[in-house]
N, C-alpha and C positions, 0 to 999 in steps of 0.2 A: 809467601808471595815470591814470584819469580823476580830475580834481580839480574840486570845485565850490566856487569861491572868489569871493566878491563883490568888487566894485571898492571897496577901502577905502584906496587909495594915499594920498590927500591927508590922511586922518585919521591914518594911520600916521606920516606925516612930522611932523604937529603933535605927536603923542604922543612921537616920538623927540626932538624939540627940547626938550620940557618935562619929560620924565621920564627919569631916568638909566638905566633898565633897557634902553632901546631905542636902537639905532643904525638905520642904513638897513635896510629890509626889502625883499627882492626884489620886483619888480613882479609882482603876482599874475596868473594866467591868467584870462581872462574866463570867466564862468559859462556852461556850455552852455545852449542854448535850452530853456526849460521847456515841457513838454507841456501843452496845454490839454485839459481833460476836458469832455466834453459834459454837459449837465444830465441826459440820460438815463443816462449811465454812472454819474454820481454817485448818482442815485436808486437804480440797481441795486445799487451797492456798499452804500448805506445800508440797503437792504432786506436784504442778506445779513448785515449787522451786527446788525440789530434782534433783540433777545432772545438775542444770542450769549453763551454761557457760555465760561469759560476752556477752551481745547481740550485734549483728551487727545492726546498725540503718539504713541500706540501705532500709529496707522494710517499713520504716515509713518516714513521712515527717514532718518537723517542721511547715508545713502549719496548723497543729492542734493548733498552737498558736492562741489565740483569741485576740480581741481588748484590749485596756487598760481600766482599771476600773477608777472610779472617783478619786482615790488616786494616779494615775500614775503607777499602777502595771499592768503587763501583766497578763491577765486572761488565764488560761490554762485548756485544757481538760485533762483527765487522760492520754491519749497517749502523749499529749504535755509535761506534767510533766515528764512522763517516759523517753521521748526523751532527755530532758535537763539533766537528771541525769544519764541516761545510764542503766535503769532497764526496766523490763517488766511492762505492765499495771497490770498484776496480782499482782506484788509487791506493786504497788500504792494502789490497792483495799485492799490488806491485811493490809496495814497501816491504812486505813480508818476503817477497822473492829476492829483493835487493839485500835483505839481511838487516834492514834498519829497524823493523819490527820483528819481534820473536814471539809468536803466539803461544799460549798455554794449551793444554788439552781441554776439551769440552765445548759446549755451545757458545760460551762467552769467553773467548780466549784472550781478550785484551783488557786493559785497565785504564782508568782515567789518566794515569801517568804517561800513557802513550799519546795523549792529545797534543801536548806541546811538541813532541817529536814530529808528528805529522804536520803540524803548523809550520815548524821551522823548515822542514824539508820542502814543503810547498812554496814557502817564501823564497828559499834559495833557488828552486827551479824556476819560479816566476821571474827572478832576477837574471836568469840566463846562466846560472852556474851549472856546469856539466854533472849530471847524475852519475855518469860512468866514473868520473874522478872521485866523487864522494864515496861511491861503493868500493872502489879499489882501496881507498884509504882505510875504510872500515875493515875490510878483509885483511889488510896488512897490519892492523892493530895500531895505526897512527891516528885514527879518529874514532870517536864513540859518541853516541847520543845518550849514554847511560846517566850522565849528570842531570839530564832533564827529568829523571825519576825522583830527584831530591824534593824535600818539603818546600823549598823555595818556589819551584815551578808548579806545585800543586795549588798555590795561591792564585794562579791565573785562572780566570773564569772560563767555564764551558757554557755551551748553549743550554737554554732551559726548554721545557716542553711546550712553551707558549710562543706563538708567532708575534711579530710586531703588530700586526693587525688585530690579533686577539687582545693583546695588552692595551691597545688603543681603545678597543670597544669596552674592555673591562673597566678602564679608569676614566674614560671620557676625555682623554688627551688626544687631540686631533693628530692624525698620522704625520702630517707635515710638520707640526710642532715637535712631536716626539723625535722625528728624524733630524730636524735642524738643531735641537738642543743637544742631543747625544753626539752629533757630529762636531758641534762647537766644543765639546768636552774631550775630543780626541778619539771618539769611537768611529769605526768605519761606516761609510754610507750603507744604508740598509735597503733590502727589498721587503715589501710588506709581508710576504709569505715566508720569509726566513724566520728561524727561531731566534728569539732575543737572547743575548748573553745574560748570565746570572748577575754579573756586576752592573749591567745596564738596568736590570730589573730593580736593583737596590736604589737606583736614582729616581725611578718612576714615582714612588709615593711623594717625594718632595716636589717633583714636577707637577703631579696631579693637584696637590694642595695649592701650589702657586697659581695654577690655571683656574681652579674652581673658586678661589678666593678673589680673583681679579687683581691680585697684588702686582703681578708681573706680566707684561705683555711679551710677545715673541722677541722683540728687539732687546728687552732687558734680560730675558731668559738666556738668549745666546751670548749677550755681553757677560753675564755672570758665568756662563759655561766656559767661555774663553778664558776668563780670569782664573778659574779653577785649573784648567789645563795648563796655562802658561806658568802660573805660580808653582804648581806641583811638579811640572817638568823641570823647573829651575832647581828644586830640591833634589829630585831624582838625579839630575845631571851632576850636581855637587857631590852627592854620595858616590856616584859612579866614578867621578874623577878621583875621589879619595881612595876608592877600591883599586883603581888602576895604579895610582902612585904608591899607595901604602901596602898593598897586598899583592896584586898580580905581578907587578914589576919585581919586587924582592924575591918572590917565590920562583919566578922564571930565572932570575939571576942565580938562585941557589942550585939550579940544575934540573928542576922539574920541567916537564913538558906541558903544553897547553891543556892537554886532556886531564892531567893531574890537577892543574890549577883549577879547572872548572869543577872537578869533583870535590876538591877541598873547599872551594868557595861555596858550593851548595850546602856543605855541612856547616860552615861558618855562619851563613845567612840564617840558618834555622834558629840560631841563638839571637841574632841581631834584629830580625824583622819584627817579631812581636813587640820588642822594646821600642823599635822605631815607630810602630803604629801608635803606641801610647804617647810617645813624645810628640808625634805629629799632631795629635788631637789636643794635647796640652798647649802646644805652641799656637794652634789655631784659636783656642779659647782665650789665650793671652792677647792675641791680636784683636779679637773681638772686644775684649775689655778696653784696650787702648783706643780703638776707633769709636766705640760707643761712648766712652767717657769724654773723648774729644768733642763729639757731637753734642753731648749734654752741656758741657762747659760753654760751647759756642752759643747754644740756645739761651743759656742764662745771661751771658754777656749781651746778646742782642736785646733781650727783654729789658735789662737794666739800662741800656743805651736808649731804647725807645722811650723809657719812662724818665729819662734825664737824670738817672741815679748812678751812672757809671762814672763816679768821681775818680780823681787821681790820688793814689795812696801817698802817704807822707814820704816813703822811701820807694823809689821806682827801681826794680831790678831790670835786668836786660838778658835777652837771649841772643846768642850768636851762632850762625851756621857757617861753617867753612867747608868748601868743596874743592877737590883737586881738578884741574883742567886736563882733559885727555887721559885720565887714569885708565879707562876701559881699553882704549887703543894701546896704551903702553903695556898693560898686563897681557893683552893678546899677543903683542910682539915678543915680550920677554918671558912670558909664562907665569904659572901660579907661584913658583918659588920667589920670583922677583916681586910679585904682588905682595907676598907675605913680608918680605924685607921692607918694602915701601910702607906698608901699613904699620909695621913696628916702629920705623923711624918717625912716621907722622905722630904716632901715639906718644912717643917720648917728648917731641917738641911741643905738642899741644898740652900735655899734662904739665910740663914745666912752665909754660907761659900762663896757663890758667892759675896755677898756684901763686905765681908772682903777682897776679892782678885780681886776686880774690874771686876766682871762678872755679867751677867744677864741671868737667866733661860728663855729660849725662847720657849720651847715646852716640855710638859709633855706627856709621852708615856705609861702611865699605870704602868709599872714596871720599869720605868727609866725616864731620863730627858736629854735634850740637853741644853747646857749652852754656851753662847758666852762670851769670855774674851778679853779685850783690849790687853793683853800681854800674851804670852805663859807661862811665869813664874807663873803668877797668876793661870792659869789653872792647872798646875802641883801641886802647893801647895794645891789648893782646893781639887783636886782629892785625894791626899795623906791624907789630913785631913778626908775626908769623908769615905774612905775605913777603916780608924781606928775607926771613930765615930759610924758608922752604927751598927755593932754588939754590941757595948756597949749600944746602945739605944734600943736593942731588935729587930733590923731589920735584914733581911737576908744580907749576905755579898754581896759586889758589885764588879763589874769589870768595868774599865774605859779605854776609848781610847781618846787620845788628838792628834790633828793635827793642824799645823799652816800654814797660807797662805791666799790668797785673799778670801774674803767672800762677796757675793752679797746679799744685803738686799733689799727686795721688799715686799710691802704689809704686813709688820710685820713679814715676814718669812725670813729664811736664806738659801742661795743656793750656789752651786758650789762644785768643787772637794774637797775642804778642808772639807766641811760638810760630804760628802760621805766617805772620808777617815777616819775621826774620828769615824763614825759609824762602819765601817768595822774593824778598830783596836779594838774597844770596844768588838765586837763579837769574836775577836781572843783571847782576854785576859781571863785569868782564874780568879776564885774567889779570891778577895783581891789583884788583880794585876792592876797596872797602866801602860799601854803601851803608848808610844808616837812615833810620826814620827821623822825622821831625822831632819826635819826643826825645830821642837820644841827644840831638844837638841842643835842645832846650834844657836838658838836665844839667849839663856842665861841659865846658870845653877843657879837656885835659891840657896840661902844659906841653908846648911844643907841637900842638895839633891845630889844624884849621879845617873848617867845613866849607866846601864849595857847593852851592845850591844847584841842583839839576832840574828843578821844577817838578811838576806833578807827572807821575808815570802810571800807566795802567798795569796792574799786576793781576795775575790769574787768581781767581777766588775772591777778589775784592771788587764790590760793585762800583765804588767811587775811586777816582785817582788818588794816589798816595804821594805826598811830597817827600822826595828823597834828596839826600846830600851825600857828597863823597868826602870821606875823611882822608886827610893828607898830612904828612909831616910838614910843619911850618919851616 
């Protein structure tokens, strides 16, 4: 298979010496000779592009896809490549003339690895970046799109042989529903006669089942879609931040150029990404377990309460939620390294306080922590200690909520109404404030502490008002 790889051998060696991820990298093959395009050809291509709207693909067929090559890549004609990206054949030919695409011999001179190249160039040009400058950088050897041939970018989906309208007719999912849900998940707005992407098709069976079963209407489908997009984007952004801080920065500092960094990163990701897929699915299933168990416990408690059987246990444990005030703004101002230092300092103080008062930190929440206490009095004393200690340690002020009652422990996690109530009380508290439920105050009043009644308060997730008190040093 043709490879377009720039000569980055010396930079690779420097990066390997100074960064632990890399050992020797095989000598790359030299880049094939770039084609020069005449000014008349470029002018003609430019004329074809002028006023060009996004093309409808109904006048073409993905039958222009050719067989697989020896390396398992689909061979593509110019029209087949254009179809997969959503551009004209003239655009593909122009990229050949500019030297961004290097065709092979034969009727299918392109491969699927050329798809992300065309997409990236089209996006750059749409953003107003000058193609002349990109071309000059490629010819001078300062820029290359060769890294887009790596396995990392082969994971990006291409267009399928079916249009959105055809998929709608095949599955019974209305076109407007298909469009709204896919867009809520982060996919681009569609035209009915465009070919649907392969990754979008993977979502359609779930969407079709949701529609046919009547389980979810359009409002809930788009809500769930947005949640998928937002949650997964947070994960991707976190990994991207780690890549920039832990890999790209050190390799650039070692003397490598950006082109080398991208080529090395493509190789590195080939090892990481399959493992990340597995870990992501395992994490998702764990979160399912937690949320579903929480729902089951809540249902059990509601049934017992309705039957008048939710009695008070002989020994009432307590849950405490502590959150830092302004943590997000602080970390945005000071950066991720400062956030890590703050989190470590918080962990030390919370763990020490919990041990002193017969408690156990059970879940860290980024800007806060959930702690289980055997007795409510210990939870109150620990909370008062922490709201006083955190500012003195250079940490943001905290607000704390404490609730006492039955707690269900399963799989190392804690569930039930008591847990939810403590979280809601913490959200209601102001900076430096420790708020507790009525059950905490009734259990015992620790020495040197008094409770000030705040009356009944409306808390999210609780149908009836909850009586709250503020714990203060006497």
